[in-house]
C-alpha positions in Angstrom: -19.3 1.8 50.1 -19.4 -1.3 52.2 -20.0 -0.7 56.0 -19.0 -3.4 58.3 -18.7 -3.9 62.0 -16.3 -6.2 63.4 -17.4 -7.9 66.3 -16.0 -9.0 70.0 -12.5 -9.8 68.4 -9.1 -9.8 70.1 -8.1 -6.2 68.5 -4.4 -5.1 68.1 -4.4 -1.3 69.3 -1.8 0.7 69.2 -0.8 0.3 73.5 -2.0 -3.9 73.1 -4.8 -6.0 72.9 -8.4 -5.1 74.0 -10.4 -7.9 74.4 -14.0 -8.5 73.3 -14.0 -4.9 71.2 -15.3 -3.9 68.3 -14.6 -2.4 65.4 -16.6 -0.6 63.1 -15.7 0.6 59.4 -17.4 3.4 57.1 -16.3 4.9 54.0 -13.1 2.7 54.2 -12.2 4.0 57.4 -12.2 2.8 60.7 -14.6 4.8 62.1 -14.7 3.7 65.8 -13.1 0.9 68.7 -15.1 0.4 71.1 -17.2 -2.2 73.1 -20.5 -2.9 72.1 -20.9 -0.3 69.0 -24.4 0.1 67.1 -24.0 -2.0 63.9 -24.1 -0.1 60.7 -26.4 -1.0 58.3 -24.5 -3.2 56.4 -22.4 -6.5 56.9 -21.3 -7.7 60.3 -18.0 -10.0 61.1 -18.2 -12.1 64.3 -14.9 -12.1 65.4 -15.3 -14.0 68.6 -12.4 -16.2 69.3 -10.5 -14.3 66.9 -7.8 -11.5 66.6 -8.0 -8.2 64.5 -4.6 -7.3 63.4 -3.5 -4.6 61.1 -3.2 -5.7 57.6 -0.1 -7.4 56.8 2.4 -5.4 53.9 5.2 -7.4 51.7 7.8 -4.2 50.8 9.6 -7.7 49.0 7.8 -10.1 47.1 8.6 -11.2 43.4 5.5 -13.2 42.4 3.7 -16.2 42.9 0.7 -18.5 41.4 3.1 -18.6 38.4 3.2 -15.1 37.9 6.5 -12.9 38.1 6.7 -8.9 38.9 9.7 -9.2 36.0 7.7 -10.6 33.3 6.5 -7.2 32.2 2.5 -8.2 32.1 0.0 -5.8 33.8 -2.5 -8.6 34.3 0.7 -10.8 36.5 0.4 -7.6 39.2 -3.1 -8.0 39.2 -3.4 -11.7 39.3 -0.6 -11.0 42.6 -2.9 -8.4 44.2 -6.2 -11.0 43.8 -4.1 -13.6 45.4 -2.5 -12.0 48.4 -5.4 -11.3 50.7 -5.6 -15.1 51.3 -2.2 -14.7 53.6 -4.0 -11.7 55.2 -1.2 -9.2 52.6 -3.6 -6.1 52.3 -0.8 -4.2 50.7 2.7 -4.7 48.9 5.4 -3.1 47.0 6.1 -5.5 43.6 9.5 -6.1 43.5 11.7 -6.4 40.7 15.4 -8.1 40.3 18.3 -6.8 38.0 17.1 -6.7 34.4 18.3 -5.2 31.1 17.5 -1.7 31.0 15.3 -2.1 28.2 13.4 -4.9 30.0 13.4 -2.9 33.7 12.1 0.0 31.5 8.9 -2.1 30.3 8.5 -3.8 34.1 8.5 -0.5 35.7 5.7 0.7 33.3 3.8 -2.5 33.3 3.6 -2.4 37.0 2.3 1.3 36.7 -0.3 0.3 34.5 -1.8 -2.4 36.9 -1.8 0.4 39.9 -5.2 1.8 40.5 -7.1 -1.1 39.3 -6.2 -3.9 42.0 -8.9 -6.0 43.2 -7.1 -7.3 46.1 -4.1 -6.0 48.0 -2.8 -2.3 47.5 -0.1 -1.7 45.0 1.8 1.3 47.3 5.1 0.8 44.9 7.5 -0.6 43.2 10.6 -1.9 44.9 13.7 -1.9 42.6 16.2 -4.8 43.7 18.8 -3.7 41.3 20.4 -3.1 39.1 23.4 -1.2 41.1 24.1 -4.6 43.0 27.4 -6.2 43.7 28.3 -8.6 41.3 30.2 -10.8 43.9 26.6 -11.2 46.2 24.1 -11.8 43.5 22.4 -14.6 44.8 19.8 -16.1 43.0 20.0 -12.9 40.5 21.4 -12.6 37.4 24.9 -11.1 38.3 25.7 -10.4 34.1 22.7 -7.6 34.6 24.5 -6.0 37.4 25.7 -2.4 36.8 27.1 0.5 38.6 24.8 3.3 39.7 23.8 5.8 37.3 21.2 8.7 38.1 20.2 8.9 34.6 19.0 5.5 34.5 17.3 6.4 38.1 15.6 9.3 36.9 14.4 7.7 33.5 12.7 4.8 35.6 11.3 7.3 38.0 9.4 9.1 35.5 8.2 6.0 33.7 6.4 4.5 36.6 4.6 7.8 37.2 6.7 8.2 40.7 6.0 4.7 42.3 9.4 3.5 43.1 9.3 4.0 46.7 12.1 1.4 47.7 15.2 0.9 45.9 18.0 -1.6 46.8 21.8 -0.8 46.4 25.0 -2.1 47.4 26.7 1.3 48.9 30.5 0.5 48.0 29.8 0.9 44.1 31.2 3.8 42.3 28.7 6.9 42.4 26.5 4.6 44.6 26.5 7.4 47.8 25.7 10.6 45.1 22.8 8.5 44.0 21.7 7.0 47.7 21.5 11.1 48.2 19.6 11.7 45.1 17.2 9.1 45.6 16.4 10.2 49.0 15.6 13.9 47.7 13.2 11.9 45.3 11.0 10.6 48.2 12.6 6.8 47.9 13.4 4.9 50.4 17.0 3.4 50.2 17.9 -0.3 51.2 21.3 -1.7 51.1 21.5 -5.3 50.2 23.6 -7.5 47.5 26.8 -6.1 49.2 30.0 -6.3 50.0 30.1 -3.2 52.0 32.4 -3.0 54.7 31.5 -1.3 58.2 32.5 2.4 57.2 30.9 2.0 53.5 27.4 1.3 55.7 27.9 4.2 57.9 28.4 6.5 54.6 25.3 5.3 53.0 23.6 5.7 56.0 25.1 9.2 56.5 23.9 9.8 53.2 20.1 8.6 53.9 19.9 5.1 53.7 17.3 3.9 56.2 16.8 -0.1 55.3 18.3 -3.5 55.1 17.4 -5.8 52.5 17.3 -9.6 53.8 19.6 -9.2 56.4 22.2 -12.3 56.3 21.4 -12.8 52.8 23.4 -12.1 49.6 25.8 -9.6 52.2 29.4 -9.8 53.3 29.3 -12.0 56.2 30.1 -10.9 60.0 33.6 -10.7 60.9 34.5 -9.5 64.8 37.4 -7.6 62.7 35.4 -5.9 59.9 31.3 -6.0 60.9 30.4 -5.2 57.6 26.7 -4.7 56.7 25.7 -7.4 58.9 27.4 -5.6 61.8 25.8 -2.4 61.3 22.3 -3.2 60.6 22.2 -5.5 63.9 23.3 -2.2 65.8 22.7 0.8 64.5 19.0 2.4 65.8 18.4 4.5 62.4 18.0 1.3 59.9 15.1 -1.2 59.7 16.2 -4.5 58.5 14.4 -7.4 56.6 13.7 -11.0 57.5 13.1 -14.1 55.5 11.5 -16.2 58.5 11.4 -19.2 56.4 13.8 -21.4 58.1 15.9 -21.8 55.4 17.1 -18.4 54.7 17.9 -17.7 58.0 18.3 -20.2 60.8 16.1 -19.7 63.6 18.9 -18.8 65.9 19.9 -15.9 63.6 16.5 -14.7 63.7 16.7 -15.2 67.2 20.1 -13.0 67.6 18.6 -10.4 65.5 15.2 -10.0 67.4 17.4 -9.7 70.0 19.6 -6.9 69.2 17.2 -4.7 67.6 14.6 -5.4 70.1 12.1 -6.5 67.2 11.1 -2.8 66.9 12.6 -2.0 63.6 12.3 -5.6 62.0 10.3 -6.1 58.9 9.1 -9.6 58.0 9.4 -10.5 53.9 8.8 -13.2 51.7 10.6 -12.8 48.9 8.5 -14.8 47.4 8.7 -16.2 43.5 6.9 -19.3 44.2 4.0 -19.0 46.3 1.2 -21.2 45.9 2.9 -23.2 43.6 3.1 -26.9 44.3 6.0 -29.2 45.0 8.0 -30.1 42.0 10.0 -28.3 39.4 9.3 -24.9 37.6 10.6 -22.4 35.2 11.2 -19.1 37.1 12.7 -16.2 34.9 14.2 -18.6 32.8 15.8 -20.7 35.5 14.7 -24.7 36.4 13.9 -24.3 40.0 12.2 -27.1 42.4 9.9 -26.1 45.4 10.4 -28.5 48.1 9.9 -28.8 52.0 9.2 -24.8 52.1 12.2 -23.6 49.9 12.9 -23.0 46.4 16.3 -23.8 45.2 18.1 -23.6 41.2 17.4 -27.4 40.1 21.4 -27.4 38.8 23.1 -26.6 42.2 20.7 -26.0 44.8 21.3 -22.5 45.3 18.1 -20.5 47.0 15.9 -18.9 44.6 13.7 -16.5 46.1 10.8 -18.3 48.4 7.7 -19.9 48.4 7.0 -18.2 52.0 3.9 -15.9 52.9 3.9 -13.5 55.9 1.1 -14.9 57.6 3.1 -18.2 57.0 6.5 -15.8 58.6 4.4 -15.2 61.4 3.6 -18.6 62.7 7.2 -19.7 61.7 8.3 -16.4 64.2 6.0 -17.3 66.8 6.6 -20.9 67.4 10.7 -20.5 67.2 10.9 -17.4 69.1 8.4 -18.3 71.9 9.7 -15.6 74.4 8.6 -12.7 72.6 5.1 -11.4 72.8 3.2 -12.1 69.6 1.7 -8.9 69.3 5.3 -7.4 68.3 5.4 -10.1 65.6 2.6 -9.2 64.1 3.7 -5.5 64.1 6.6 -6.7 61.9 4.2 -7.7 59.4 2.3 -4.9 59.6 2.6 -1.8 61.4 6.6 -1.3 60.5 6.3 -2.0 56.9 4.2 1.2 57.3 6.7 3.0 59.1 9.5 2.1 56.6 7.4 3.4 53.6 6.4 7.1 56.0 2.7 5.5 55.7 2.1 5.4 59.2 -0.2 8.3 59.3 -2.6 6.5 57.7 -2.0 2.7 57.4 -0.8 0.3 59.9 -2.9 0.9 63.4 -6.4 0.2 64.2 -7.4 3.4 65.3 -10.3 6.0 64.1 -9.2 7.4 61.2 -6.7 5.0 59.9 -7.3 2.8 56.7 -9.6 -0.1 57.2 -6.7 -2.8 55.8 -7.2 -5.6 58.5 -6.5 -9.1 59.4 -9.2 -11.3 61.2 -7.0 -14.1 62.5 -8.3 -17.4 64.5 -6.2 -18.6 67.1 -3.5 -20.4 65.4 -2.7 -17.2 63.1 -4.8 -18.7 60.4 -6.1 -15.8 58.2 -10.2 -15.9 58.2 -11.0 -12.7 56.8 -9.1 -10.2 54.7 -10.6 -6.6 54.2 -8.4 -3.6 52.2 -10.0 -0.7 52.3 -13.5 -1.5 54.3 -13.7 -4.1 51.8 -13.7 -8.0 52.9 -11.9 -9.3 49.8 -10.9 -12.9 51.2 -12.9 -15.0 53.3 -12.0 -18.6 54.6 -14.4 -20.9 53.1 -16.5 -23.0 56.1 -15.2 -26.3 56.7 
């Protein structure tokens, strides 16, 4: 396995930045972090003038480059793995929207087939964004395929995935949702609340049952009201849940992002892309059978102009927040794309920190937060071409 020394970077450690610091990698793990380390018999990366940070992790991504997780094609998942490192993404959860039962089974099996053969970013599991969602909060998903929580269907999907389902979004107000949440948590699945009309009481019952995460805060959920805070109000104030934000300026305006950051103090915020059209040129495209237009950094349906996922990547989300929230320390924003997602999945004892013994999933960023190198398991999987 490749030995690597990243030399004299500005390294983001658990306690903050360390200037002119080396990171030595052996056998896929971080071996040592210190000044002036002896080079192993392997590759050196000159990181002077650059930041070295934990790799970005996208917990909510449907696809890009003309490939979607929902197609049921293992090659689509592998192509995503191949392409994502150029955006600093070292790991991801292929995310599956609501589908008819048999199609959903096929898709879950296809992702399981792809897992273990990733050429780039790691597959950490599957995020089921459906099918147990509220039809009145469908967003861009097909409301006809949404259905009531069904424990037998859930167990079948877990079995078909080989235990790869790591996150599931559910609307907690649906009949049978609370018992299913409790069972899913027992199975080791992180339960997220979303696509929901839940009121405050229903959201709190779901949290009591074990839900710990909120899917794309503000989007596809009952709006906040001062006499009925709903899921938005709970997500903004309950310290036991983490919350996703899509920082593209279209799903959530900068002031609403700022509000969430202030209320949650940034520590429990996870940046996600919700991408469907990452890497696609501007213009019209067909996505999941729907004609969509990519324009000005947004993806909208050609008929009606409804937001349909995004074309965002996590490095872009980081740059956006650094620009829109200038009083927030950049390291906190970087953690929202790296350390915190690993904590959500309970992987923070092996991923998401630059510390001896941790997995060497790293990103080297220039002073403008542009990706120069991406490293997965100690292997350089992306290197920016020289100008």
